[in-house]
N, C-alpha and C positions, 0 to 999 in steps of 0.2 A: 217499594212504594213511596219512601221518603224521597227517593231522587227523582221520580214523577212529578211528586206535588211540588218539590223545590223547582223544578224545569218549569212547571206552570205558573207558578208565583213570578220568576224571572221574565218569563217571555211576556206576562202581561204588563210587568213593571217596565222593559224594554219597549214595549209598544207604546205605553204612555209617554214615557220619558222622550221618545221620536216624535210622538203628536205635540208634544208641549215645547221641547228646547230647538227643534228645526225651525219652526215659525217664529220663535222669540229672537232666535239668531239672525233670521234674515229680517225681522223688523227693526231689529238694533243697528244692522248694517244700513238699511235703508234710511234711518232716521240721523245717522252719522253722515250718510252722503247728502241729505236735505240740509243737514246744520252747516255743512261747509260750504256748499253751495250758496245757502242764504248770506252767511258771512262774506263770501266773495262778491256776491251781489251788492252788499252794504259798502264795501271798501271801494269798489269800483263806481258806485253813484257818488259818494262822498267825494273822492279823488276827480270824478266829472265835473262836479260844482265848483271845486275849488280851482280846477284847470280853466274853466269857463270863466271866472273873475280875473285870473291870471292873465288869459288872454285880452279880455276886454280892457284890462287895465295896461296891457302891453308890457307886463313884468313877467312873461313866462320864462324868460332866461334868469331871472333872478330868484324868485322864490318857489316856482314849480320844480325845478330840480332837487332842492332840499327836501320838499313835501313828499315826492316821490321816493327819494331814498328813506325818508322816515317811515312810510308805508310799508314799503318792501322789507324795512327791519322789523316793523311789528307783526306782519303776518309770514314773515321768513319765506317769503317768495320773491317774485320779480314783478317789477310794475313797469310799464312803458307808456308813454303819451305819443301818438304818432298823428301828424297833420293830414290834411285832406289830400295833398301832393305825395304823400308817403313818407315825408321826411320824420324822422324820430327827433321830437322836440325835447324830450327828457326820457332819461332809461335809468334805473336803479344799478345797471350793470353796463359795462362798456359793450359796444357792439361793434364788429366789423362792417365794412360797408355792404358786404353780401347779406349780412343778417338784417341789416337795417331796410335794405331793400326787400328783403323776403318778408319782413314784418307786414307791411301793408298790403302784402297778398294772402296773409293767412285768413282762412274762412270768417272766423269770428271779428277779425278787425275791419274786413271788407264788409261784413254786415254791418258792423256799427257806424263805418263812415258812410255807408248808405242810409244811416238814421234809424237803423234797428239793432236794441241790444242783443247779444248771442252769448250763449254759454256751451263751452265744448267740454263734454265730459267723456273720460273713458273709464270702463269700469272693468274690474278683474273677476274672475271666476267664481269667488264667493260674495259678490256683491260691493265689495270695497271699489275705492275710487284710486285708479293709478296717478293721474294727474288732473287737475283742473284748471281751467282758463276762461276768464269773464272778460268780455269787451262791452264797453257802454260809451255812446255818443256823448260830446261834450258840447253843449249849448243846444238849444232848440229849432236851429235851422235846419233846412233840409236842402242840399246835404249839410251836414254839420262841418264846424271848422276843423275839428281833431276826434279822435278817439283814445280811449283809455284802455289797456289791456292789463288784467290783473292775473297772474299764474300762482297759485297756492299749491304748496307742496302736500302731499297727501300720505307721507311715511307715518305721521302720528295717528291719522285715523286707520291705517292698515292695522298699525301695533295695537290699537284698542280695539279694532274688530277682531284680530286674532287672539288677543287676550280675553275678550268675551266668549269667543267660541271655546277657548281653552277653559275658562271657568265654568261653562256650560258643561263641557265633557268631564270634568273633574266631579262636578255637581251630580250629573248623572251616575258615574261609577260609585260616588259616595252614597247616593241612593240605592243603587242596586246592591252595594255591599249590606246596606241596613236592611232591604229588602230580603237579601239570601240569610242574613242571621236570623231575622224574625221568623221568615219562611222555613227556615231548618228547624226552629223550635217547634212552629206550630206543625209542621209535618213531623216530626219525633213524636210531639203529643197527639197526633192523629193516629201516626202508624203504630205507636206501641200497643195499645190494646189488640191491633189487628194482627201484629207479629204473634203476641201472645195466643190468639185464637188459632193463628196457623200452627204454632207448635203444638197447641193442645188437639188440632186435628189430626195433625201427624201421629201424634201418641195414641189418639182413639183409632186410626187406621192401623197401629201396629198392634192393637190388642186391648188397651186399657189406657186409663188416664193414671200415670203414675205421679204426676206432681199434684193431683186431685183436680177439683172443678177450678175453671178459671176465675180467678178474682180480679175483676177489673172496677176500680173506684174512680177512674178519669177517663178522660176521652170524652168524644161527642156522645150526646145522649143517645144517638142511633145505634153507635157501637155498643155501649152499654146495654142497651135493649137485645142487640145481637148476642152478647155474651150470655146473657140471662136465658134466651132462648136456647143457645147452644148447650148450656149446663144442663138444662132440662132434658134436651135431646139426648146428650150423652148418657145422663142418668138413666133414663128409661131404655136406651140401647143396651147399655150395660147390664140393667136389671134382666131384659130379655134373653141377652147372650148367658147370663149366668144361670138363669132358669132352664134355658136350654140345654147348657152343658151338665147341669145337676141332674135334670130330668135324663137325659141319654146316659148319664154314668150310672145313676142310681137303678134305672130301669134296667140296663146291661148287668149291674151286678146283682139285682134280684130275681134277674132270669136264670143266671147261672146256677143257683141252688137245685130249682125245681127242674132245670134241665139235666144235671147230673143224677138227680133221683129218677127221673124218668127214663134216662139210659140205663141206669143200675136195675131197675124194674124191668125194662126190656130184653136184658141180657139175661137175668134170673127166670124169665118166662121163657126163653127159648129152648129147654128140654123138655117142657111141658106142650109145646105147639106141636100140633099133627102136620105131617107133610104137606098137606094142601095149604096150610095156614104160614108155612114158613115164607113165602114170597112176600105176604103182607108184612109179617115181621121183619123182613129185611128191608122193606120200604121204608117202614117206620124208623128202622134204626138209621138209616141213610139220611132221612127227613131231620131227625133228631141231631145228627152230626152237622148237617148244613145249617140248622139253627143255631148250635154251638159257634159254628165259626162265623155266622151272621153277628152274634153276641160279642165275640172276640174282635171282630171287625169294627163294631160300634164302640167298644171299649178303647179300641187304638185310635179313632178318629176323636171320641172325646178326649182323652189324654193329649191329643196333638192340638186341639183346640185350647185345652186349660194351659198349656205350659208356654213360655214365652220360646219364641223362634231365634235361639241363640245358635248360631252356626260355628262349627269347628274345622278344623283341617283334617281330611280324612284322607287315607292310603287308598285310592280306589282300585288299583292294581291287586293287592293284597286282599280286598275283600272279594274282588271277582276270582282269584284263585280259590279262595277258601269255599265260596258259595258253589263252585264248579266242582270241589272236593266233595261237598256235602250232598249235593243233588245227583252227581253222575250215577251212584248206586241205584238211586231211585228210579232214575231214567232208564236204566239198565233192567231193572225189575219190570217195566212195562215196555221193553223192546224198542226204546228209543234212545238214539245216540245223543250225547250232549258234547259238544265241541266248544272250547275255548281258545279264541284267537283275538287280535288285536295289535296296538302298538303302545307306546309309552305316552303316558298322559300326565304323569305328576299327581300331586296330591290337589284334592278338590276341597270346594267349601260344602259343608253339609250339615244337618241336623245329626246328633249322635244317633247312632243306629238307623239312621234312614235308608241309606243304601242298602244295607242288609234286609231291610224289609221291602224295599222296593225290587228288588232282585227276587227274592223269595215270592213275590204275589206274581212278578211277570213269568218266572219259570214254572210257578205252579198252572197259570193259566196257559202256558206253551205245551206243558206235559198233558193237560186236560184236552188239547185240542189236537194233539200230535196223534196221528194212527201209528201203530206199530211197524217197525221198519224204516219210519222216516228219521230225521234228525234235526235238532235244535241247536242253535248257533250263539253263543253269548260272545258278544265281540265289543272290545273297547277301543274307540277312536279319538284322537286329536284333533280338533277343528280352531283354526284362526279364525277369530270374529272379523268381520267387517268393520271399518273404521267408524262408519256413521251409524252402527246398530250394536255398538259396545255398551252394555248397561255396567254402571258402576265402576268403570274403567277398567273391566276384566278386558285382557287382550287374546284370550283362549277359552277354550270350552273342552270338557270331556264328554264324549257320547256312549252311553250304553246301548247297545242294539242287543235285543233279544228275538231272534228269527226263526221262526219255525215253518213247517211245510205242511199245516193243516188247511182247511177249508178257506180262511181268510174272511174279511168282512167286506161288506159294500161300502161306498164312501158315507151314505147315510148312518149306517150302524157304526162307522168309526167315529162320526160326531157325537153319536149318543153313547159311546161306550162308557165314559167318564162320569154319568148320571149315577146318582146312588140309585143302587137297587135295580137297574135297568140289566137286562140279560138278553142276548141275541137268541131269536125265535128259535134257532136250530143248535142253541148251547147245550153241551151234555149236562146232566144230572150232576146236581152236587154244589153248584156255584151259588154264592149269595147276592153277586152284583155289587158287591163293596170294595172288591180288591184294586180296581184300575181307579176308583174314586178315591182310595187312601194312597194309592201311587202318585195320583196327581197333587193331592193336598201335600206329601211328603217332598215332592220336587219343587212345588212352588215355595214351600216353607224353607228349602233349602237355596233357594236364588235361582233355581232351573225351571225347567220345563220338561213337558212329557208329549209326545205325538205317537199318534199310529199310523203306519205306511203300508201298501202293499209290497210284499217281499218278493224278489226277482223268482223266486221259486214257487209262487203262487199263494204263499201263506201270509202271516202278519210279520211286520216288522215294527216292534215296539222300540222307540227311541227316547232315551232320558237323557236329557242335558243339563250338565251341571258345570259351574263355574271353576275353574283352575287357579290355583294360587299362584304358580308361576308358568312361563312358557317353555315348554322341552320341544325339541325336534322328535318327531314321530318316526318310528321305524317299524314296519310292519313284521308280525312273526307270530307263532302259533304258541300260546301260553300253555296249552295242554300238552305239548311235546317236550319231552325232556331233554336237558342239554344245557351247555354253558349260557346260550343265549336267553333261555329262559330263566336262569340264576340271575342275570343282569337285570331283567324286567319284571319279574315277580319276585315278591318276598313271601316265603310261605313258612 
């Protein structure tokens, strides 16, 4: 913001300076031009009057050359007096015969010999004068007896004009430097509270205001009002979030005790229930277990919202091997095979324990939807990120795939699967609708993402992407197959 404000101030200053200095420079150049033309006219008129007196007295060869020489020395130029027949009567500098004959043919001299004063001016590209020659008739007859030609050098005028342009440029640079200094101070003064608000907004988006409310005592009144409104909004939002977390946590904790008591009573009631009531008792026990899992899910999500999202380096290959070893007997008891395959991915960044919870929830869902005799594949892949879509400078990602051979989901169901408490219409009994929501929260808090895709076998492919801490070349292999290659890629 400081750069934008400073650029705005400098642009306005440059525009104002251009509108002022360029016309001023041209006005000064034109004034210098008019001044030197007027001076040359005055010299030509004075010399013309003196030449007329000299010609009338017949002393043109005595006093006129001396006066011509003095006039030329005074103006630093050249002065010539040419008669009607083209003869040079007097000249401040010696002339060759060719030059003397050419003098009478010059446009300004010819015009003066015809009885008209003439001025010949040559201008340069910036409005200055290259050279200036003025001719005036001698006497009032028509045609006059002679003409006076005065040539004024313009080097001094050029130097003064260039000096003025240089002074204008230096003055403009000095003004721009002053505007830049003042503008930078104003931009910093204006932008400092906005930067503090930005930092506070980032902290609030991260979970809380660790530095406390924004204390802005300087800056524009509008920014101070914005800071006060932001502090009120942040305090209200933090209070609402704290109330929500407290309610979820307290309600879940309060529910655990009566749920445990209810489960104990149902278990104690089982021997006294007749055969025709055992189905209802089993259904009540199932619902009690589902409610207990729902409470555990709410507790997990409440704990996730309460703690700061501090990521750490996690060995995802070792975790995959451990979860495969843990879940393989459970899958075997349900008649489902669990395979572990993949490639090297290296360590990833994730919350502590997040990868284990993610895999437990995905494997539990896959087992619940997999018919006996099918298989579930836990696969680890390494993917290099495209240059334009690399977040946080990460060059590669580790992808965890949990692929089942169940009925799968429609596109609409895959979009809604991460909503809390949402369950598919044909979902098996026992689910709570919180597993995938918790998986998504854990993946996002770890800096990754989770998506659901249709599997090639007709089931569902749950893909969790986590950022790698280093880029490793991937090699496909089967983690679950023993051998030297497994020992190189999986630490168990």
